C-alpha positions as a Markdown table, in Angstrom:
| # | Residue | x | y | z |
|---|---|---|---|---|
| 1 | Unk | 206.2 | 159.8 | 222.1 |
| 2 | Unk | 207.5 | 157.9 | 225.1 |
| 3 | Unk | 204.1 | 157.6 | 226.9 |
| 4 | Unk | 202.2 | 154.7 | 225.7 |
| 5 | Unk | 198.9 | 156.3 | 226.2 |
| 6 | Unk | 199.8 | 159.4 | 224.3 |
| 7 | Unk | 201.4 | 157.4 | 221.5 |
| 8 | Unk | 198.2 | 155.4 | 221.0 |
| 9 | Unk | 196.1 | 158.7 | 221.2 |
| 10 | Unk | 198.1 | 160.3 | 218.4 |
| 11 | Unk | 198.1 | 157.1 | 216.4 |
| 12 | Unk | 194.3 | 156.7 | 216.6 |
| 13 | Unk | 193.9 | 160.4 | 215.7 |
| 14 | Unk | 196.2 | 160.0 | 212.6 |
| 15 | Unk | 193.7 | 157.6 | 210.8 |
| 16 | Unk | 191.5 | 160.5 | 209.9 |
| 17 | Unk | 194.2 | 161.8 | 207.5 |
| 18 | Unk | 194.0 | 158.4 | 205.6 |
| 19 | Unk | 197.7 | 158.5 | 205.0 |
| 20 | Unk | 199.1 | 155.0 | 205.4 |
| 21 | Unk | 202.7 | 156.4 | 205.3 |
| 22 | Unk | 201.9 | 158.5 | 208.5 |
| 23 | Unk | 201.0 | 155.3 | 210.4 |
| 24 | Unk | 204.7 | 154.1 | 209.8 |
| 25 | Unk | 205.9 | 156.7 | 212.3 |
| 26 | Unk | 204.0 | 154.9 | 215.1 |
| 27 | Unk | 204.7 | 151.3 | 214.1 |
| 28 | Unk | 207.7 | 149.2 | 215.2 |
| 29 | Unk | 209.3 | 147.4 | 212.3 |
| 30 | Unk | 208.3 | 144.1 | 213.9 |
| 31 | Unk | 204.8 | 144.9 | 214.8 |
| 32 | Unk | 202.3 | 142.2 | 215.1 |
| 33 | Unk | 198.6 | 143.2 | 214.1 |
| 34 | Unk | 195.5 | 141.2 | 214.2 |
| 35 | Unk | 191.9 | 142.0 | 213.6 |
| 36 | Unk | 189.7 | 139.4 | 215.4 |
| 37 | Unk | 188.9 | 136.6 | 213.0 |
| 38 | Unk | 191.5 | 137.5 | 210.3 |
| 39 | Unk | 195.0 | 136.1 | 209.9 |
| 40 | Unk | 197.8 | 137.8 | 212.0 |
| 41 | Unk | 199.9 | 140.3 | 210.0 |
| 42 | Unk | 203.6 | 140.7 | 210.8 |
| 43 | Unk | 206.0 | 143.7 | 210.0 |
| 44 | Unk | 205.4 | 147.4 | 209.4 |
| 45 | Unk | 205.3 | 147.2 | 205.6 |
| 46 | Unk | 202.7 | 144.5 | 205.6 |
| 47 | Unk | 200.4 | 146.4 | 208.1 |
| 48 | Unk | 200.8 | 149.7 | 206.2 |
| 49 | Unk | 199.7 | 147.8 | 202.9 |
| 50 | Unk | 196.4 | 146.7 | 204.7 |
| 51 | Unk | 195.7 | 150.3 | 205.6 |
| 52 | Unk | 196.6 | 151.5 | 202.2 |
| 53 | Unk | 193.8 | 149.3 | 200.8 |
| 54 | Unk | 191.4 | 150.4 | 203.6 |
| 55 | Unk | 191.9 | 154.1 | 202.8 |
| 56 | Unk | 191.4 | 153.3 | 199.2 |
| 57 | Unk | 188.1 | 151.5 | 199.7 |
| 58 | Unk | 186.6 | 153.9 | 202.2 |
| 59 | Unk | 185.7 | 157.6 | 201.8 |
| 60 | Unk | 185.8 | 158.1 | 205.5 |
| 61 | Unk | 188.0 | 156.4 | 208.1 |
| 62 | Unk | 187.9 | 158.0 | 211.6 |
| 63 | Unk | 188.6 | 156.3 | 215.0 |
| 64 | Unk | 187.1 | 157.7 | 218.0 |
| 65 | Unk | 188.5 | 156.7 | 221.5 |
| 66 | Unk | 185.7 | 156.4 | 224.1 |
| 67 | Unk | 187.8 | 155.2 | 227.0 |
| 68 | Unk | 191.4 | 154.4 | 227.3 |
| 69 | Unk | 193.3 | 152.6 | 230.0 |
| 70 | Unk | 197.0 | 152.5 | 230.3 |
| 71 | Unk | 199.2 | 150.1 | 232.4 |
| 72 | Unk | 202.8 | 150.7 | 231.6 |
| 73 | Unk | 203.4 | 149.7 | 228.0 |
| 74 | Unk | 199.9 | 148.2 | 227.6 |
| 75 | Unk | 197.0 | 150.3 | 226.3 |
| 76 | Unk | 193.3 | 149.2 | 226.2 |
| 77 | Unk | 191.0 | 151.4 | 224.1 |
| 78 | Unk | 187.3 | 151.3 | 223.6 |
| 79 | Unk | 186.7 | 152.8 | 220.2 |
| 80 | Unk | 184.1 | 153.7 | 217.5 |
| 81 | Unk | 185.5 | 153.2 | 214.0 |
| 82 | Unk | 183.6 | 155.5 | 211.8 |
| 83 | Unk | 183.7 | 154.2 | 208.3 |
| 84 | Unk | 182.0 | 155.4 | 205.1 |
| 85 | Unk | 182.0 | 153.7 | 201.7 |
| 86 | Unk | 182.2 | 156.1 | 198.8 |
| 87 | Unk | 178.7 | 157.9 | 198.4 |
| 88 | Unk | 177.3 | 156.4 | 201.6 |
| 89 | Unk | 176.6 | 157.7 | 205.0 |
| 90 | Unk | 179.2 | 156.8 | 207.8 |
| 91 | Unk | 178.8 | 153.7 | 209.9 |
| 92 | Unk | 179.7 | 153.5 | 213.6 |
| 93 | Unk | 181.5 | 150.2 | 214.3 |
| 94 | Unk | 182.2 | 149.4 | 218.0 |
| 95 | Unk | 185.8 | 148.1 | 218.6 |
| 96 | Unk | 188.1 | 147.2 | 221.5 |
| 97 | Unk | 191.8 | 147.5 | 220.8 |
| 98 | Unk | 194.8 | 146.4 | 222.7 |
| 99 | Unk | 198.3 | 147.9 | 222.1 |
| 100 | Unk | 201.7 | 147.3 | 223.4 |
| 101 | Unk | 204.2 | 150.1 | 223.0 |
| 102 | Unk | 208.1 | 150.0 | 223.4 |
| 103 | Unk | 210.5 | 152.7 | 222.9 |
| 104 | Unk | 207.7 | 154.9 | 221.6 |
| 105 | Unk | 206.5 | 152.5 | 218.8 |
| 106 | Unk | 203.6 | 150.1 | 218.8 |
| 107 | Unk | 204.8 | 146.5 | 218.7 |
| 108 | Unk | 201.5 | 144.7 | 219.1 |
| 109 | Unk | 198.0 | 145.8 | 218.1 |
| 110 | Unk | 194.9 | 143.6 | 218.4 |
| 111 | Unk | 191.5 | 144.9 | 217.2 |
| 112 | Unk | 188.4 | 143.1 | 218.5 |
| 113 | Unk | 185.1 | 143.9 | 216.6 |
| 114 | Unk | 182.4 | 141.8 | 215.3 |
| 115 | Unk | 183.0 | 141.4 | 211.5 |
| 116 | Unk | 179.5 | 140.2 | 210.7 |
| 117 | Unk | 178.0 | 143.1 | 212.5 |
| 118 | Unk | 180.3 | 145.6 | 211.0 |
| 119 | Unk | 179.5 | 144.3 | 207.5 |
| 120 | Unk | 175.9 | 144.6 | 208.3 |
| 121 | Unk | 176.2 | 148.0 | 209.6 |
| 122 | Unk | 178.1 | 149.2 | 206.6 |
| 123 | Unk | 175.6 | 147.6 | 204.2 |
| 124 | Unk | 172.7 | 149.3 | 206.0 |
| 125 | Unk | 174.0 | 152.8 | 205.5 |
| 126 | Unk | 172.1 | 155.1 | 203.3 |
| 127 | Unk | 173.4 | 156.9 | 200.1 |
| 128 | Unk | 174.5 | 160.5 | 200.8 |
| 129 | Unk | 171.7 | 163.0 | 199.8 |
| 130 | Unk | 172.3 | 164.7 | 196.5 |
| 131 | Unk | 173.4 | 168.4 | 196.9 |
| 132 | Unk | 170.5 | 170.8 | 196.4 |
| 133 | Unk | 170.8 | 173.3 | 193.6 |
């Protein structure tokens, strides 16, 4: 995974598997992660712990890349984060992400989404329809 753009594409696609251990294969030991408005998180194990909690809390986690631009080690990605709480429909949360990749591993990852809007969108989702018998 030496190409930064391909590394990020594979990383983003891996979220659908909801396997936090799989994320480790893409992250540098000294990664710095921030989600706009939240405290910065440093270190692979700390980042993985966050995603373990996310994967436990949500029935669906899928990231869709709309557009991606690459300049050497820097990747900018316009994304839609598809998240579903248990028993609820999926919510589409717009996100912009910045990644820096070195030696095939992500060393810097910043997510920019509107947390208030994301909460409102998640809270507005409808319950899944009961299966017809």
